[in-house]
SEDOMI-581652 format. One record per residue (C-alpha): residue in one letter; x negated, y negated, z negated. Coordinates in pm, whole numbers, padded with zeros to 5 digits, always signed. Layout:
aXYZ;...
END
This chain:
m-10147-10985-13985;l-09934-11303-14012;v-10077-11552-14242;s-09848-11799-14255;l-09431-11932-14062;h-09394-12273-14062;v-09019-12411-13932;k-08895-12753-13889;n-08520-12846-13793;l-08434-12529-13675;a-08080-12421-13764;l-08016-12445-14170;i-08423-12444-14198;e-08539-12860-14214;e-08880-12789-14330;t-09044-12528-14491;e-09343-12282-14451;i-09364-11951-14573;f-09732-11802-14697;f-09672-11405-14644;g-10001-11152-14785;t-10068-10813-14675;g-09857-10480-14718;l-09423-10523-14778;n-09308-10828-14780;i-08938-10883-14846;l-08663-11129-14842;t-08351-11074-14972;g-08066-11396-15036;e-07793-11466-15088;t-07514-11385-14706;g-07551-11652-14514;a-07825-11801-14690;g-08070-11835-14348;k-08272-11507-14370;s-08209-11389-14048;v-08315-11718-13853;i-08628-11675-14023;l-08770-11352-13903;g-08538-11526-13583;s-08735-11799-13603;v-09056-11564-13523;a-08871-11426-13276;l-08846-11766-13065;a-09211-11903-13143;l-09312-11572-12978;g-09085-11692-12675;a-08785-11543-12749;k-08472-11747-12519;a-08421-12071-12689;d-08111-12299-12672;k-08090-12689-12787;d-07821-12575-13098;m-08035-12379-13255;i-08224-12766-13306;r-08083-12880-13657;t-07787-13156-13655;g-07928-13476-13587;a-08306-13375-13524;e-08451-13468-13204;y-08608-13150-13170;a-08720-12786-13404;l-09083-12643-13495;i-09164-12335-13557;e-09580-12218-13568;l-09694-11926-13682;h-10065-11827-13806;f-10199-11463-13725;e-10586-11351-13839;v-10614-11048-13584;t-10909-10782-13497;q-11190-10834-13289;e-11035-10553-13018;i-10719-10772-13071;a-10913-11079-12947;k-11031-10896-12656;k-10718-10912-12528;i-10577-11238-12656;a-10897-11417-12464;g-10853-11151-12132;m-10554-11398-12157;d-10814-11658-12096;i-10690-11788-12459;l-11020-11866-12643;v-10962-11694-13003;e-11260-11831-13289;d-11281-11651-13580;g-10997-11362-13594;q-10755-11626-13611;v-10488-11739-13363;l-10216-11997-13391;l-09836-12043-13186;q-09692-12258-13192;r-09306-12367-12954;r-09157-12759-12978;i-08773-12674-12921;l-08609-13007-12700;p-08304-13076-12596;a-08436-12986-12214;r-08702-12746-12263;s-08984-12620-12482;i-09308-12675-12519;c-09511-12373-12528;r-09891-12337-12680;v-10146-12135-12868;n-10412-12215-13002;g-10351-12547-12884;e-10349-12472-12503;t-10034-12517-12344;v-09883-12197-12186;s-09592-12012-12030;a-09349-11868-12259;k-09365-11569-12054;l-09747-11552-12199;l-09608-11595-12501;r-09376-11282-12471;e-09713-11091-12352;l-09873-11208-12675;a-09576-11035-12893;g-09677-10724-12765;l-10029-10747-12934;l-09881-10939-13278;i-09582-10766-13368;d-09333-10586-13339;i-08970-10704-13449;h-08711-10404-13501;g-08365-10530-13573;q-08048-10292-13577;h-07998-10354-13271;d-08345-10238-13186;s-08218-09866-13263;q-08013-09846-12989;m-08336-09817-12727;l-08343-09413-12939;l-08023-09360-12772;q-08176-09435-12379;t-08322-09140-12240;r-08562-09290-12036;r-08731-09385-12304;h-08870-09073-12482;l-09090-09031-12223;e-09234-09316-12300;i-09248-09269-12670;l-09368-08919-12649;d-09667-09094-12359;q-09726-09338-12654;y-09767-09082-12922;a-10003-08810-12759;g-10257-09162-12726;e-10486-09281-12485;d-10579-08917-12338;c-10255-08858-12251;l-10223-09308-12093;a-10548-09232-11861;d-10399-08931-11770;k-10016-09078-11653;e-10223-09414-11526;a-10432-09150-11270;l-10114-08959-11207;r-09928-09259-11102;k-10186-09372-10857;a-10229-09006-10668;w-09812-09039-10700;q-09896-09379-10469;a-10159-09249-10255;h-09920-08932-10204;g-09639-09143-10108;a-09839-09388-09924;l-09942-09062-09699;e-09608-09024-09635;r-09431-09330-09540;e-09757-09372-09306;i-09621-09018-09090;a-09255-09088-09106;q-09346-09411-08916;n-09648-09294-08653;r-09469-08988-08527;l-09310-09085-08255;d-09149-08898-07918;e-09377-08883-07593;t-09113-09147-07420;a-09140-09394-07756;r-09595-09312-07789;k-09650-09366-07421;r-09462-09711-07461;e-09643-09886-07805;l-10025-09729-07617;s-09944-09909-07309;l-09843-10223-07544;a-10166-10174-07795;q-10415-10092-07511;y-10280-10378-07307;e-10312-10663-07612;v-10661-10490-07680;s-10772-10561-07289;e-10625-10942-07279;i-10864-10985-07645;e-11126-10816-07565;a-11114-10999-07178;a-11119-11347-07412;n-11417-11254-07555;l-11375-11494-07877;q-11658-11596-08078;e-11609-11745-08406;g-11578-12111-08445;e-11562-12188-08107;d-11207-12310-08142;e-11319-12559-08343;r-11616-12725-08098;l-11320-12703-07803;e-11117-12879-08059;k-11455-13166-08077;d-11514-13123-07710;y-11118-13202-07593;r-11091-13497-07796;r-11413-13626-07669;m-11329-13605-07307;e-10993-13731-07305;n-11152-14074-07488;a-11458-14078-07293;q-11343-14391-07070;e-11238-14533-07462;i-11591-14389-07612;a-11767-14560-07266;k-11688-14824-07257;v-11644-14891-07676;m-12063-14788-07633;g-12158-14994-07378;t-12013-15310-07562;v-12244-15190-07832;y-12541-15133-07642;g-12543-15469-07478;l-12433-15614-07865;t-12662-15387-08006;g-12991-15466-07734;y-13219-15700-07579;d-13076-15690-07290;l-12849-16013-07312;r-12894-16328-07488;e-12673-16282-07720;g-12792-15924-07797;a-12903-15827-08204;g-13227-15681-08072;e-13276-16064-07855;s-13201-16292-08155;i-13399-16057-08434;g-13688-16061-08124;r-13653-16452-08135;a-13671-16419-08479;l-13962-16224-08526;r-14161-16468-08267;e-14038-16789-08488;l-14124-16687-08880;s-14490-16499-08673;g-14588-16901-08674;v-14558-16958-09058;v-14634-16705-09243;s-15028-16812-09252;f-14942-17090-09428;d-14737-16926-09624;g-14802-16544-09781;d-14479-16516-09922;l-14389-16507-09585;e-14578-16175-09560;d-14239-15936-09743;m-14018-16117-09473;y-14189-16120-09231;r-14210-15695-09283;q-13881-15654-09352;l-13768-15812-09037;e-13996-15588-08874;e-13815-15285-09060;v-13481-15413-08947;d-13615-15445-08594;g-13760-15075-08572;l-13415-14991-08644;l-13185-15134-08477;n-13461-15045-08157;d-13433-14672-08255;f-13052-14711-08264;n-12987-14902-07935;r-13181-14613-07819;s-12946-14349-07975;v-12623-14551-07801;s-12835-14558-07444;e-12924-14146-07527;y-12519-14012-07635;a-12412-14240-07290;g-12601-14031-07079;s-12607-13714-07197;h-12180-13762-07271;e-12093-13808-06857;f-11945-13565-06749;d-11642-13458-06419;e-11264-13372-06394;e-11411-13045-06316;t-11586-12981-06643;f-11271-13146-06848;a-10997-12932-06674;a-11257-12626-06830;v-11267-12730-07144;q-10865-12761-07145;e-10836-12431-06963;r-11003-12272-07230;l-10870-12441-07513;n-10521-12355-07369;q-10640-11969-07345;v-10776-11990-07735;n-10405-12124-07824;r-10238-11849-07729;l-10396-11613-07833;k-10391-11763-08170;d-10010-11821-08141;k-09969-11439-08055;y-10235-11304-08239;g-10354-11471-08525;r-10410-11828-08701;t-10770-11792-08706;i-11000-11669-08410;a-11116-11421-08692;q-10752-11344-08724;v-10702-11221-08344;l-10996-11017-08327;a-10822-10802-08605;y-10603-10724-08474;g-10788-10616-08163;e-10959-10418-08334;d-10656-10315-08579;k-10467-10282-08213;k-10808-10025-08084;a-10732-09858-08334;e-10394-09783-08310;a-10421-09624-07893;e-10677-09464-08002;r-10461-09279-08292;l-10133-09320-08025;l-10333-09137-07729;h-10409-08858-07921;q-10193-08847-08146;d-10128-08460-08232;a-10468-08463-08333;w-10403-08724-08594;l-10104-08575-08706;e-10251-08297-08771;e-10537-08465-08991;k-10245-08701-09168;q-10053-08430-09283;a-10339-08234-09411;q-10475-08505-09621;c-10149-08577-09705;q-10107-08197-09810;k-10415-08286-10061;a-10344-08517-10167;h-09994-08387-10298;k-10146-08090-10414;a-10375-08302-10670;m-10057-08460-10747;l-09898-08183-10899;a-10252-08084-11033;l-10251-08421-11231;a-09837-08364-11342;a-09890-08006-11465;k-10234-08156-11648;l-09975-08403-11851;t-09712-08205-11882;k-09911-07944-12056;k-10076-08287-12269;r-09685-08397-12388;q-09600-07990-12476;k-09926-07953-12665;a-09806-08358-12822;a-09479-08257-12883;e-09532-07998-13104;r-09725-08262-13308;f-09433-08473-13299;d-09137-08243-13378;r-09350-08134-13705;q-09448-08473-13833;m-09076-08604-13732;g-08927-08365-13955;e-09145-08418-14220;a-09084-08787-14184;l-08655-08722-14161;r-08639-08534-14476;e-08826-08746-14616;l-08516-09017-14602;n-08342-08781-14762;f-08228-08638-14427;l-08201-08304-14606;h-08158-08008-14319;v-08257-08168-14002;a-08395-08025-13737;f-08560-08223-13442;r-08725-08203-13151;a-08848-08359-12799;e-08761-08101-12508;i-08935-08151-12175;s-08746-08070-11925;p-08885-07995-11509;k-08722-08270-11259;q-08661-08105-10972;n-08913-08414-10744;c-09286-08551-10911;s-09256-08948-10977;a-09485-09135-11082;e-09474-09051-11486;g-09477-08640-11340;m-09297-08343-11334;d-09098-08404-11692;d-08756-08518-11822;v-08787-08609-12273;t-08514-08592-12471;f-08478-08627-12855;l-08242-08336-13002;i-08151-08338-13358;s-07960-08191-13567;t-07866-08321-13878;n-07608-08057-14057;p-07758-07660-14102;g-07533-07430-13877;e-07536-07763-13633;p-07713-07653-13272;l-07953-07963-13186;k-07813-08266-12930;p-07894-08580-12798;l-07954-08887-13070;a-07652-09076-12843;d-07386-08732-12946;v-07530-08718-13298;a-07702-09051-13481;s-07464-09335-13624;g-07577-09661-13726;g-07769-09616-14092;e-07923-09252-13896;l-08083-09406-13615;s-08194-09702-13838;r-08374-09405-14039;i-08526-09166-13723;m-08622-09512-13569;l-08858-09608-13941;a-08937-09202-13936;l-09066-09332-13598;k-09278-09591-13646;t-09454-09390-14002;v-09526-09131-13728;t-09702-09353-13507;a-09836-09566-13706;g-10101-09422-13647;q-10109-09497-13259;e-10002-09854-13355;q-10218-10151-13296;i-09972-10375-13413;g-10087-10526-13779;t-09693-10638-13820;f-09365-10473-13833;i-09032-10677-13895;f-08725-10474-13987;d-08460-10684-14059;e-08206-10523-14184;i-08349-10105-14168;d-08099-10077-14477;a-07753-10086-14265;g-07545-09825-14378;i-07739-09682-14701;s-07748-09673-15051;g-07860-09466-15345;k-08112-09208-15267;t-08117-09297-14929;a-08216-09623-15040;w-08529-09507-15224;k-08658-09324-14961;v-08650-09565-14721;s-08838-09783-14963;q-09071-09525-14993;k-09167-09498-14667;l-09161-09890-14634;g-09425-09845-14925;l-09637-09602-14719;l-09612-09772-14398;s-09748-10069-14540;r-10016-09952-14692;s-10191-09962-14334;h-09967-10257-14133;q-09840-10609-14290;i-09408-10493-14278;l-09170-10820-14334;c-08872-10704-14449;i-08497-10808-14451;t-08318-10623-14774;h-07985-10687-14961;l-08093-10313-15195;p-08270-10342-15506;q-08410-10018-15397;i-08584-10128-15126;a-08664-10451-15254;a-08839-10332-15588;m-09119-10164-15347;a-09222-10543-15237;d-09538-10630-15291;h-09447-11004-15237;h-09056-11127-15238;f-08946-11376-15101;y-08614-11582-15232;m-08402-11769-14997;e-08134-12032-15075;k-07892-12220-14927;n-07859-12558-15034;a-07662-12915-14993;v-07863-13191-14973;d-07771-13562-14917;q-07484-13378-14769;k-07590-13187-14531;t-07631-12804-14600;a-08061-12627-14558;t-08216-12374-14669;t-08534-12308-14863;v-08735-12044-14941;a-08951-11946-15188;e-09232-11630-15375;l-09116-11524-15666;s-09319-11486-15962;y-09263-11086-16120;e-09017-11229-16375;e-08775-11402-16125;s-08839-11132-15880;l-08642-10892-16190;q-08409-11185-16228;e-08302-11097-15827;l-08296-10775-15846;a-08109-10737-16150;r-07840-10985-15946;l-07910-10731-15561;s-07757-10460-15870;g-07475-10635-15857;a-07411-10750-16170;v-07296-11016-16287;t-07390-11133-16566;v-07805-11081-16619;t-07850-10881-16930;d-08151-10796-17143;t-08051-10413-16961;v-07974-10519-16651;l-08362-10662-16656;q-08421-10345-16799;n-08282-10138-16521;a-08478-10443-16306;r-08808-10342-16465;e-08795-09949-16459;m-08697-10002-16040;k-09029-10217-16009;e-09225-09865-16211;a-09055-09624-16026;a-09134-09795-15737;r-09471-09855-15809;h-09453-09475-15939;g-09313-09372-15652;l-09640-09482-15412;a-09861-09359-15620;
END
């Protein structure tokens, strides 16, 4: 659930913090007070597009923070996004600057894209515009599958993989079905490339060894000259050689060691230096002797390196890739050599994959049909509870001509809201106000499948009043028993159902306009219900009417 919302320097809001509770949280206020800004700030914190114009005039940045408490299951999913969740606490922060925005989750900087992924786990924001998705027939299949549950979704995923496997086989067959002339041409090329790679007898790491030998041989004269100088400077043959100098020093030091015991350590150290230098000088001599070569050897290394590099240019960046290419071409040559048999085998595999795909599609269709029966019944009940007095609803499943990744079914939501009228697609029947109620019915029906803990409804009351408003109020109250609800409303019938009632007000402070939010007490809530009822003057009679509305709301859920 959403525990708190902190907003600073956003639009008309200088700074406010709201602590939400469980159940139904209602936000009311005069038109233009900034109610939608509050819920819009939630969307911004969850990765919605931000604009510098949203920053309050005179401020350097805008800040939105959301604090959620999540279930263990949701915490595991968030942890799968490499975000640490401790004790089920999730803190989202978004700082909007003129040129960019900075997003953080539990203190770690993240992308806006990741925030949007988190939104799908934490909250469901439903505005009046979102009802339009019900008019998109392609969404109806998705809604029904979600309602059908995990078993149906697992079959749908299995079907998607089977569809991909079948499609891959079809493409492979189409790409490799050649006429005789093309087959012979491709076979000849594949055999030539295999022959060229096998004739080279490449060895893993050979190119690196050849490069090393080539560099050494190419600079052999310079190396030999330097090594000769090093040998002389560190050896014993020249008077100025280090070995000869150290030898003389040892001889000199040996004549005085007996006069002072402290000189013994120095003598031993110099002996070690003499031994190390002698070993080094011998290594220089061995290197020079073992790395002699003639022009013929150098030419052979150069030719082999050119051959290896030529094959790498043609078939792969590394010897491993060249060898892998050769194996692929060998398999291709074998296929081309026996194309008829290969095609027969692949077609048999394709037919088998097609049957498996259709079997999964048929299995999925049966589950959808079974789920649709329950869905139709529950949607009908939910709609009647929302004051659709003569309503009929059906999720019509019709077969598609070809199987897709989603199966062999199209789903269209049909509805009739008047007696004697035939069922028609939602897009042909429902008005804006009706769509809001249908969406609310859908949310209550699918609540059991929703893992999201918090729903936000912005202007769910559009186009309704009177008895219908009471029906919507009761439905929101029922939904709030299993989910946290945040709802903006202008209707007293809906506000009366609030477990927590917040009032938004716009005032002029220091020659600036600012929006404030405060949770109302019971008596303050009655005053606000009276205002929403349209009373010019709040009299005792009006307050009593508000109190009766509160009691009616409470009894409506009893």
